[in-house]
C-alpha positions in Angstrom: -23.5 17.4 -65.7 -25.2 15.5 -68.5 -22.5 15.9 -71.2 -25.0 17.3 -73.8 -23.5 18.5 -77.1 -23.8 22.3 -77.9 -26.0 21.4 -81.0 -28.7 20.2 -78.6 -28.3 22.9 -76.0 -29.8 25.9 -77.9 -32.8 28.3 -77.7 -36.0 26.4 -78.6 -34.8 22.8 -77.8 -37.6 20.9 -76.0 -37.4 18.9 -72.8 -38.5 15.8 -74.6 -35.5 16.3 -77.1 -33.0 16.5 -74.3 -34.4 13.5 -72.6 -34.4 11.4 -75.7 -30.8 12.4 -76.4 -29.7 11.4 -73.0 -31.5 8.0 -73.4 -29.9 7.3 -76.6 -26.4 7.9 -75.3 -26.8 6.0 -72.1 -27.4 8.9 -69.7 -30.9 7.9 -68.9 -32.2 4.5 -68.0 -35.9 5.4 -67.9 -38.5 6.3 -70.4 -38.3 10.1 -71.4 -42.1 10.3 -71.5 -42.3 9.0 -68.0 -39.8 11.5 -66.7 -41.4 14.4 -68.4 -44.9 13.3 -67.3 -43.7 13.0 -63.7 -42.3 16.6 -63.8 -45.4 18.1 -65.5 -47.7 16.3 -63.0 -45.8 17.7 -59.9 -46.0 21.3 -61.4 -49.6 20.9 -62.0 -50.2 20.2 -58.2 -47.8 22.9 -57.0 -45.9 26.0 -58.2 -42.8 24.3 -56.9 -41.4 20.8 -57.2 -38.2 18.9 -56.2 -37.1 15.4 -56.8 -33.8 13.6 -57.2 -32.6 10.7 -59.2 -29.6 8.5 -59.9 -27.7 8.8 -63.2 -26.4 5.7 -64.9 -22.9 6.6 -63.8 -23.8 6.5 -60.1 -24.4 10.2 -59.6 -27.3 11.9 -57.8 -29.0 14.9 -59.4 -31.4 17.1 -57.7 -34.0 19.1 -59.8 -35.9 22.0 -58.3 -38.6 23.4 -60.6 -40.5 26.7 -60.0 -43.5 27.8 -62.2 -43.3 31.3 -63.7 -46.4 33.7 -63.7 -46.5 33.8 -67.5 -46.3 30.1 -68.1 -43.5 27.6 -68.2 -41.0 27.0 -65.3 -37.4 27.6 -64.3 -35.6 24.3 -63.4 -32.4 24.1 -61.4 -30.2 21.1 -61.7 -27.7 20.3 -58.9 -25.2 17.4 -58.7 -25.6 16.5 -55.0 -23.5 13.1 -55.2 -20.9 14.4 -52.6 -23.5 15.7 -50.2 -25.6 12.6 -50.4 -22.5 10.4 -49.9 -21.5 12.5 -46.9 -25.1 12.3 -45.4 -25.1 8.5 -46.0 -21.6 8.2 -44.2 -22.8 10.3 -41.2 -25.9 8.1 -41.2 -23.8 5.0 -41.2 -21.3 6.2 -38.6 -24.4 7.1 -36.3 -25.4 3.5 -36.3 -22.0 1.7 -36.7 -18.8 1.3 -34.8 -16.0 3.2 -36.6 -13.2 0.8 -35.6 -14.7 -2.6 -36.4 -17.5 -1.6 -38.8 -20.0 -3.5 -36.7 -23.4 -2.2 -35.6 -23.2 0.0 -32.5 -25.3 0.0 -29.4 -28.1 2.2 -31.1 -28.4 0.0 -34.2 -28.3 -3.2 -32.1 -31.2 -2.0 -29.9 -33.2 -0.9 -32.9 -32.7 -4.2 -34.8 -33.2 -6.4 -31.6 -36.5 -4.6 -31.1 -37.5 -5.2 -34.8 -36.5 -8.9 -34.4 -38.6 -9.3 -31.3 -41.6 -7.6 -32.9 -41.3 -9.8 -36.0 -40.6 -13.1 -34.6 -43.6 -15.2 -33.7 -44.2 -16.8 -30.4 -42.2 -20.0 -30.1 -39.2 -18.6 -32.3 -35.9 -18.7 -30.6 -34.2 -15.4 -29.9 -31.1 -15.4 -27.7 -29.2 -12.3 -26.7 -25.5 -12.9 -25.9 -23.4 -10.3 -24.1 -19.6 -10.7 -24.6 -16.6 -9.4 -22.8 -13.0 -9.8 -23.9 -11.0 -11.2 -20.9 -7.5 -9.5 -20.2 -8.0 -7.0 -22.9 -7.0 -4.2 -20.7 -3.6 -5.9 -19.9 -2.9 -6.1 -23.6 -4.0 -2.6 -24.2 -1.9 -1.2 -21.4 1.2 -3.4 -22.1 1.3 -3.2 -26.0 -0.3 0.1 -26.5 -3.7 1.4 -27.9 -2.9 0.8 -31.6 -2.2 -2.8 -30.9 -5.3 -2.9 -28.7 -7.3 -1.5 -31.6 -6.0 -4.2 -34.0 -6.9 -6.8 -31.4 -10.5 -5.6 -31.3 -10.8 -5.6 -35.1 -9.4 -9.2 -35.1 -12.0 -10.2 -32.3 -14.7 -8.6 -34.4 -13.7 -10.6 -37.5 -13.6 -13.9 -35.5 -17.1 -13.1 -34.1 -18.5 -12.6 -37.7 -16.9 -16.0 -38.7 -18.7 -17.8 -35.8 -22.2 -16.6 -36.5 -24.8 -17.2 -39.2 -25.9 -14.6 -41.8 -29.1 -14.2 -40.1 -27.5 -13.4 -36.6 -26.5 -10.0 -35.7 -23.1 -9.0 -34.2 -22.6 -5.6 -32.6 -19.9 -3.7 -30.6 -21.5 -2.0 -27.6 -18.3 -0.1 -26.5 -14.7 -0.8 -25.4 -14.2 -4.6 -25.3 -17.9 -5.3 -25.1 -19.8 -7.1 -27.9 -23.2 -8.5 -28.3 -24.9 -11.1 -30.6 -28.6 -11.6 -31.4 -29.1 -15.2 -32.3 -32.3 -15.7 -34.4 -34.0 -19.1 -34.8 -33.1 -22.6 -33.8 -33.8 -24.6 -30.7 -32.9 -22.7 -27.5 -31.0 -22.9 -25.2 -29.2 -25.6 -27.3 -28.1 -23.1 -30.2 -26.9 -20.5 -27.7 -24.8 -23.1 -25.8 -23.2 -24.3 -29.0 -22.5 -20.8 -30.3 -21.0 -19.7 -26.9 -18.7 -22.6 -27.0 -17.4 -21.8 -30.4 -17.0 -18.1 -29.5 -14.9 -18.9 -26.4 -12.8 -21.3 -28.3 -12.3 -19.0 -31.3 -11.5 -15.8 -29.3 -9.0 -17.7 -27.0 -6.8 -18.7 -29.9 -3.6 -16.6 -30.1 -3.3 -13.4 -32.1 -0.3 -12.1 -34.0 -0.4 -8.3 -34.1 2.5 -6.5 -35.7 5.0 -9.0 -34.4 3.4 -9.3 -30.9 1.5 -12.3 -29.8 -1.4 -11.6 -27.6 -3.8 -14.2 -25.8 -7.1 -13.1 -24.5 -10.3 -14.9 -23.5 -14.1 -14.4 -23.6 -16.9 -14.4 -21.1 -20.5 -14.8 -22.3 -23.7 -14.0 -20.7 -27.0 -15.3 -22.4 -30.7 -14.3 -22.0 -33.4 -16.0 -24.1 -36.7 -14.4 -25.2 -39.5 -14.6 -24.0 -38.7 -16.3 -20.8 -35.9 -13.8 -19.8 -37.7 -10.8 -21.2 -40.0 -9.7 -24.1 -38.4 -6.4 -25.0 -34.9 -5.3 -26.0 -33.9 -3.4 -23.0 -34.9 -6.2 -20.6 -33.3 -8.8 -22.6 -29.9 -6.9 -22.8 -30.0 -6.1 -19.2 -30.5 -9.7 -18.2 -27.8 -11.0 -20.5 -25.5 -8.4 -19.0 -26.3 -9.8 -15.5 -25.4 -13.2 -16.8 -22.2 -11.8 -18.1 -21.4 -10.5 -14.7 -21.9 -14.0 -13.3 -19.6 -15.5 -15.9 -16.8 -13.1 -15.0 -17.3 -13.7 -11.3 -17.0 -17.5 -11.9 -13.6 -17.2 -13.3 -14.1 -15.8 -16.7 -13.7 -17.7 -20.1 -17.1 -19.4 -19.4 -20.8 -18.8 -20.5 -23.7 -18.4 -18.0 -27.4 -18.2 -18.7 -29.6 -15.5 -16.8 -31.4 -16.8 -13.9 -34.3 -15.1 -12.0 -32.3 -15.1 -8.8 -29.7 -12.9 -10.4 -31.9 -9.9 -10.7 -32.8 -10.2 -7.0 -29.1 -10.4 -6.1 -28.3 -7.4 -8.3 -31.1 -5.4 -6.7 -29.8 -6.3 -3.3 -26.2 -5.5 -4.4 -27.4 -2.0 -5.6 -29.2 -1.4 -2.4 -26.2 -2.4 -0.4 -24.1 -0.1 -2.4 -26.3 2.9 -1.7 -26.2 1.9 2.0 -22.4 1.6 1.9 -22.1 5.0 0.5 -24.3 6.5 3.4 -22.4 4.5 5.9 -19.1 6.0 4.9 -20.7 9.5 5.3 -22.7 8.6 8.4 -19.8 6.8 10.4 -21.5 3.5 10.8 -18.2 1.6 10.8 -16.1 0.5 13.7 -13.0 -1.3 14.3 -12.6 -4.6 16.2 -9.2 -6.0 17.2 -7.7 -9.4 17.4 -4.6 -10.0 19.5 -1.3 -11.1 17.9 0.5 -13.4 20.3 4.2 -14.3 20.6 4.1 -18.1 20.1 7.1 -18.7 22.4 6.2 -16.4 25.3 2.5 -16.1 24.7 2.7 -12.4 25.3 0.5 -10.0 23.3 2.7 -8.2 20.6 -0.2 -6.1 19.1 -3.6 -6.2 17.5 -4.9 -6.5 14.0 -7.6 -4.0 13.2 -10.6 -5.6 11.5 -13.4 -3.3 10.2 -17.1 -4.0 11.1 -20.3 -2.3 9.8 -23.2 -1.8 12.1 -26.1 -1.2 9.8 -28.9 0.8 11.5 -31.5 -1.7 10.2 -29.7 -4.9 9.4 -27.4 -5.0 12.4 -23.8 -6.2 12.0 -22.8 -6.9 8.5 -20.0 -9.3 7.9 -16.9 -7.9 6.0 -17.1 -10.8 3.5 -20.4 -9.3 2.4 -19.3 -5.6 1.8 -15.6 -5.5 1.4 -15.7 -7.0 -2.1 -18.3 -4.5 -3.0 -16.3 -1.6 -1.7 -13.3 -2.8 -3.8 -15.5 -3.1 -6.9 -17.0 0.4 -6.5 -13.7 2.2 -5.4 -15.2 2.9 -1.9 -12.5 0.8 -0.4 -10.1 3.8 -0.8 -12.0 6.2 1.6 -13.0 3.4 3.8 -9.3 2.3 4.0 -8.2 5.8 4.9 -10.7 5.9 7.7 -9.3 2.5 9.0 -5.8 3.8 9.0 -6.7 7.0 10.8 -9.0 5.2 13.4 -6.5 2.4 14.1 -3.6 4.8 14.6 -5.8 6.9 16.9 -6.8 3.9 19.0 -3.2 2.6 19.1 -2.0 5.9 20.5 -3.7 5.0 23.8 -2.0 1.7 24.2 1.4 0.9 25.8 4.2 1.6 23.4 5.3 -1.9 23.0 2.0 -2.9 21.3 1.7 -2.6 17.5 -1.3 -2.3 15.3 -1.8 -4.2 12.0 -3.9 -2.6 9.2 -5.0 -4.3 5.9 -4.4 -2.5 2.7 -6.2 -3.2 -0.7 -4.8 -2.9 -4.2 -7.2 -0.1 -5.0 -5.4 2.1 -2.3 -2.1 1.5 -4.1 -3.7 2.8 -7.4 -5.1 5.9 -5.8 -1.4 7.4 -5.5 -2.3 8.9 -2.1 -1.4 5.9 0.0 2.0 7.2 1.4 0.7 10.6 2.3 -2.4 9.2 4.0 -0.3 6.7 6.1 2.2 9.5 7.0 -0.6 11.8 8.0 -2.4 9.2 10.2 1.0 8.6 12.0 1.6 12.2 12.5 -1.9 13.2 13.7 -2.0 10.3 16.2 1.6 10.6 17.4 2.1 6.8 16.8 5.6 5.7 16.1 6.0 4.2 12.5 7.6 1.2 14.2 4.3 0.4 15.7 2.4 0.3 12.5 2.2 -2.9 10.5 0.6 -2.8 7.0 -0.7 -6.1 5.6 -1.0 -6.6 1.8 -2.3 -9.7 -0.1 -0.8 -11.1 -3.4 -3.5 -9.3 -5.3 -1.6 -6.0 -4.6 1.5 -7.6 -6.4 -0.4 -9.7 -9.0 -0.2 -7.0 -11.6 3.2 -5.8 -10.3 4.4 -2.5 -11.4 7.4 -0.3 -10.5 4.9 2.1 -8.9 3.7 -0.6 -6.3 7.1 -1.6 -5.3 8.3 2.0 -5.0 5.3 2.6 -2.8 6.1 -0.3 -0.6 9.8 0.8 -0.2 8.7 4.4 0.6 6.5 3.0 3.4 9.3 0.7 4.6 11.7 3.7 4.5 9.5 5.5 6.9 10.0 2.6 9.4 6.7 0.9 8.9 6.7 -2.9 8.7 5.1 -4.7 5.8 3.4 -8.1 6.0 2.4 -10.5 3.2 -1.0 -11.9 4.0 -2.6 -15.1 3.1 0.8 -16.5 2.1 0.7 -19.7 0.0 -2.9 -19.2 -1.5 -1.9 -17.1 -4.6 0.2 -17.8 -7.7 3.8 -16.9 -7.1 4.4 -16.2 -3.4 8.0 -17.3 -3.3 8.7 -14.8 -6.3 7.3 -11.9 -4.2 9.8 -12.7 -1.4 12.7 -12.1 -3.8 11.3 -8.8 -5.0 10.6 -7.1 -1.7 12.0 -7.6 1.8 8.7 -8.4 3.8 9.0 -8.0 7.6 6.4 -10.8 8.0 4.6 -13.5 6.2 1.1 -14.8 7.4 0.3 -18.4 6.9 -3.3 -18.6 5.7 -5.8 -20.2 8.3 -6.8 -22.8 5.7 -3.5 -24.6 6.3 -3.8 -24.3 10.1 -7.3 -25.6 10.0 -6.2 -28.8 8.4 -3.4 -29.6 10.8 -2.1 -31.6 12.7 -4.4 -34.2 10.9 -3.2 -33.6 7.3 0.5 -34.1 6.6 0.4 -31.9 3.5 -0.8 -28.9 5.4 1.8 -29.6 8.0 4.5 -29.9 5.4 3.5 -26.6 3.8 3.6 -24.8 7.2 7.0 -26.4 8.0 8.4 -25.2 4.7 7.0 -21.6 5.1 8.6 -21.3 8.6 11.8 -22.6 7.3 11.8 -20.0 4.5 11.0 -17.3 6.8 13.7 -18.3 9.2 16.3 -18.4 6.5 15.3 -15.1 5.2 15.0 -13.4 8.6 11.2 -12.9 8.2 8.7 -13.5 11.1 5.9 -16.0 10.4 2.2 -15.4 11.7 -0.3 -18.4 11.7 -3.9 -17.3 11.3 -7.0 -19.0 12.4 -5.5 -21.0 15.6 -8.5 -22.5 17.3 -7.2 -25.4 19.3 -4.4 -26.0 21.8 -3.2 -28.8 19.6 -2.8 -26.5 16.6 -1.0 -24.0 18.8 1.5 -26.5 20.2 2.2 -27.9 16.7 2.9 -24.4 15.4 5.2 -23.5 18.3 7.1 -26.8 17.8 7.6 -26.0 14.2 9.1 -22.6 15.0 6.3 -20.3 14.0 7.0 -16.8 15.6 3.5 -15.5 16.1 -0.2 -16.7 16.2 -3.6 -15.3 16.1 -7.0 -16.8 16.4 -10.1 -17.6 18.5 -8.0 -19.8 20.9 -6.6 -16.6 22.4 -9.4 -14.2 21.6 -12.0 -13.4 18.9 -11.9 -9.9 17.4 -13.2 -7.5 20.0 -14.5 -3.9 19.9 -12.2 -1.0 20.7 -13.7 -0.4 24.1 -12.9 -3.9 25.2 -9.4 -3.8 24.0 -8.7 -0.7 26.0 -9.9 -2.6 29.1 -7.9 -5.7 28.0 -4.7 -3.7 27.5 -5.2 -1.8 30.9 -5.5 -5.2 32.7 -3.1 -7.2 30.5 -1.1 -9.7 32.4 2.4 -10.7 31.2 0.9 -13.6 29.4 -2.3 -14.1 27.4 -2.6 -17.8 28.0 -4.0 -20.2 25.4 -7.2 -21.9 26.6 -8.8 -24.6 24.8 
């Protein structure tokens, strides 16, 4: 270990002699007397001592000395360099991300807490929570190895954007965080967020593939938004949630109202879970009316939540939450079963339309669920109409189209809802033979006063007619709108002009007393 010559290592050689030789030949960078004194001092206090030191060539030597009953001591020298390096590596990995080398969540929390304790009142400390937009799409399309390269490239760009005094960490997945220390806030955080969004949004070249992602940023500033690490990180995360909800690729500061909204959201989620188990939902139905004959062709099933304390809760309030949490799947299954069961009591010429969400397609149980609902109720597949929005087809996959074809092969009709409000409606009409397209109520609301809305409706109706697809106009509220739609050739209408959505019990009465025509009344 010490490369001592045999002439030195012999019975009778002193410790002082060995230490002096090592010092003379570059193996010891401390005074021999100091080393010897430390050893003797420790042995004087205890019959056993242990200490470690670094050699000049970078190794770590551990010396354990044990006193002997008759005087003197036995010393054991051990080279623990590899063990020490392994321990240091384990300690490093416990606090750093293995992929990017950035501090992980544990180290981030420790250093943020230290920073807050060290900073004086008035010092600016901002916490930024970052999320890579569209990362999942790159990861799924190009594979995990490319996804890993992308994360490393993002980490490097983040390092470049910050100052040496700032801390950058990877919290997990495509989530990163930054502690910005010093400077005038919120000005400094605004400038940094703008740099980050611009830097991360620039294209990436990864093994011959080009990838483009974005970044959303949430910001919390001490002490106004929190004085401890956990609170600041939580508030920055809430601000990030707001940034993503506002369209991604932007930054948002934490606001006190956010916490109240999140608390309300969590309470609503708990109530929603209880509501599904406790059967608090019911279906309302709105007539679908033949534009030419004014006869009722069927009804669209619309879910309502009758909360035991809050009363009726609008779908706009709980459906997005159900989609985010995945609760839309069991909720959607219930709607299918209930709507088919209700329709079983109607005359055979009346259809029922049910809305489907993108999450139901991802569950892989959609076709068996639909078939089971039809079989249990005894309703003919030709009487069931399933409505999907463009969000189902936005991340188009062979599986989604295969599911739609399976449903249509059973005899079920498929409608494209909210037509014209998405990104590539016309492209969808080429990929799947829809039975119906529904014109969004926003276009109907603006007519006949706005020529552009009328022109869009006219074009949609013409496309439907040429492709043999029926067209339904939603949100018809006035006789003038209805007459205009009928003149343009729209095949079906629905809206408050004919009837608002009504509870199931009222629909049964309406169906029982239904005259040949449900006249439009202004």
